[in-house]
C-alpha positions as CSV (number, residue, x, y, z in Angstrom):
1,M,0.0,0.0,0.0
2,G,1.5,3.4,-0.8
3,E,4.8,2.1,-2.1
4,G,5.7,3.2,-5.6
5,N,2.9,5.8,-5.8
6,G,4.6,8.7,-4.0
7,H,2.6,8.2,-0.8
8,S,3.8,7.0,2.5
9,P,2.0,4.2,4.4
10,V,0.9,6.9,6.9
11,D,-0.6,9.0,4.1
12,D,-2.6,5.9,2.9
13,R,-3.9,5.3,6.4
14,R,-5.2,8.8,6.5
15,V,-6.8,8.6,3.1
16,R,-8.3,5.2,3.6
17,T,-10.4,6.1,6.7
18,G,-13.0,3.5,5.9
19,L,-10.5,0.7,5.9
20,R,-9.0,2.1,9.2
21,A,-12.5,2.0,10.7
22,L,-13.0,-1.6,9.7
23,I,-9.6,-2.6,11.1
24,D,-10.4,-0.7,14.3
25,E,-13.7,-2.5,14.6
26,M,-12.0,-5.9,14.1
27,M,-9.3,-5.0,16.7
28,N,-11.9,-3.9,19.2
29,Q,-13.7,-7.2,18.8
30,L,-10.5,-9.1,19.3
31,R,-9.7,-7.1,22.5
32,A,-13.1,-7.7,23.9
33,A,-12.9,-11.4,23.1
34,A,-9.5,-11.6,24.9
35,G,-11.3,-10.6,28.1
36,H,-13.5,-13.6,28.0
37,D,-12.5,-16.7,29.9
38,A,-14.6,-19.0,27.7
39,W,-16.8,-18.4,24.7
40,S,-20.1,-20.1,24.1
41,E,-20.6,-21.7,20.7
42,A,-23.0,-18.9,19.8
43,E,-20.4,-16.2,20.8
44,R,-17.6,-17.8,18.9
45,A,-19.8,-18.3,15.8
46,R,-20.9,-14.6,15.9
47,A,-17.3,-13.4,16.4
48,E,-16.1,-15.6,13.5
49,A,-18.9,-14.3,11.2
50,D,-18.2,-10.7,12.2
51,L,-14.5,-11.2,11.5
52,A,-15.2,-12.8,8.1
53,R,-17.5,-10.0,7.1
54,I,-14.9,-7.3,8.1
55,M,-12.1,-9.1,6.4
56,T,-14.1,-9.5,3.2
57,Q,-14.8,-5.7,3.2
58,V,-11.2,-4.9,3.8
59,R,-10.1,-7.3,1.0
60,D,-12.6,-5.9,-1.4
61,R,-11.5,-2.3,-0.7
62,A,-7.9,-3.2,-1.0
63,I,-8.4,-4.9,-4.3
64,S,-10.6,-2.1,-5.8
65,G,-8.0,0.5,-4.8
66,S,-10.8,2.8,-3.8
67,N,-10.1,5.8,-1.6
68,E,-13.7,6.2,-0.6
69,D,-14.9,5.6,2.9
70,V,-16.7,2.3,3.5
């Protein structure tokens, strides 16, 4: 990201605010999950589905090269 186009990775993070928000959401879910001693099957399934949804959106944005917010 940012290499070869005259932009630093920091510039890309600032421009791609939608991607940053998705990553922040994912990291918040991981942090919240780390506080659990044990997950129920339903909690685990929901977290996995949420992570899959977020990663699909991140991948789609990265592939499209769009600078628009998500």
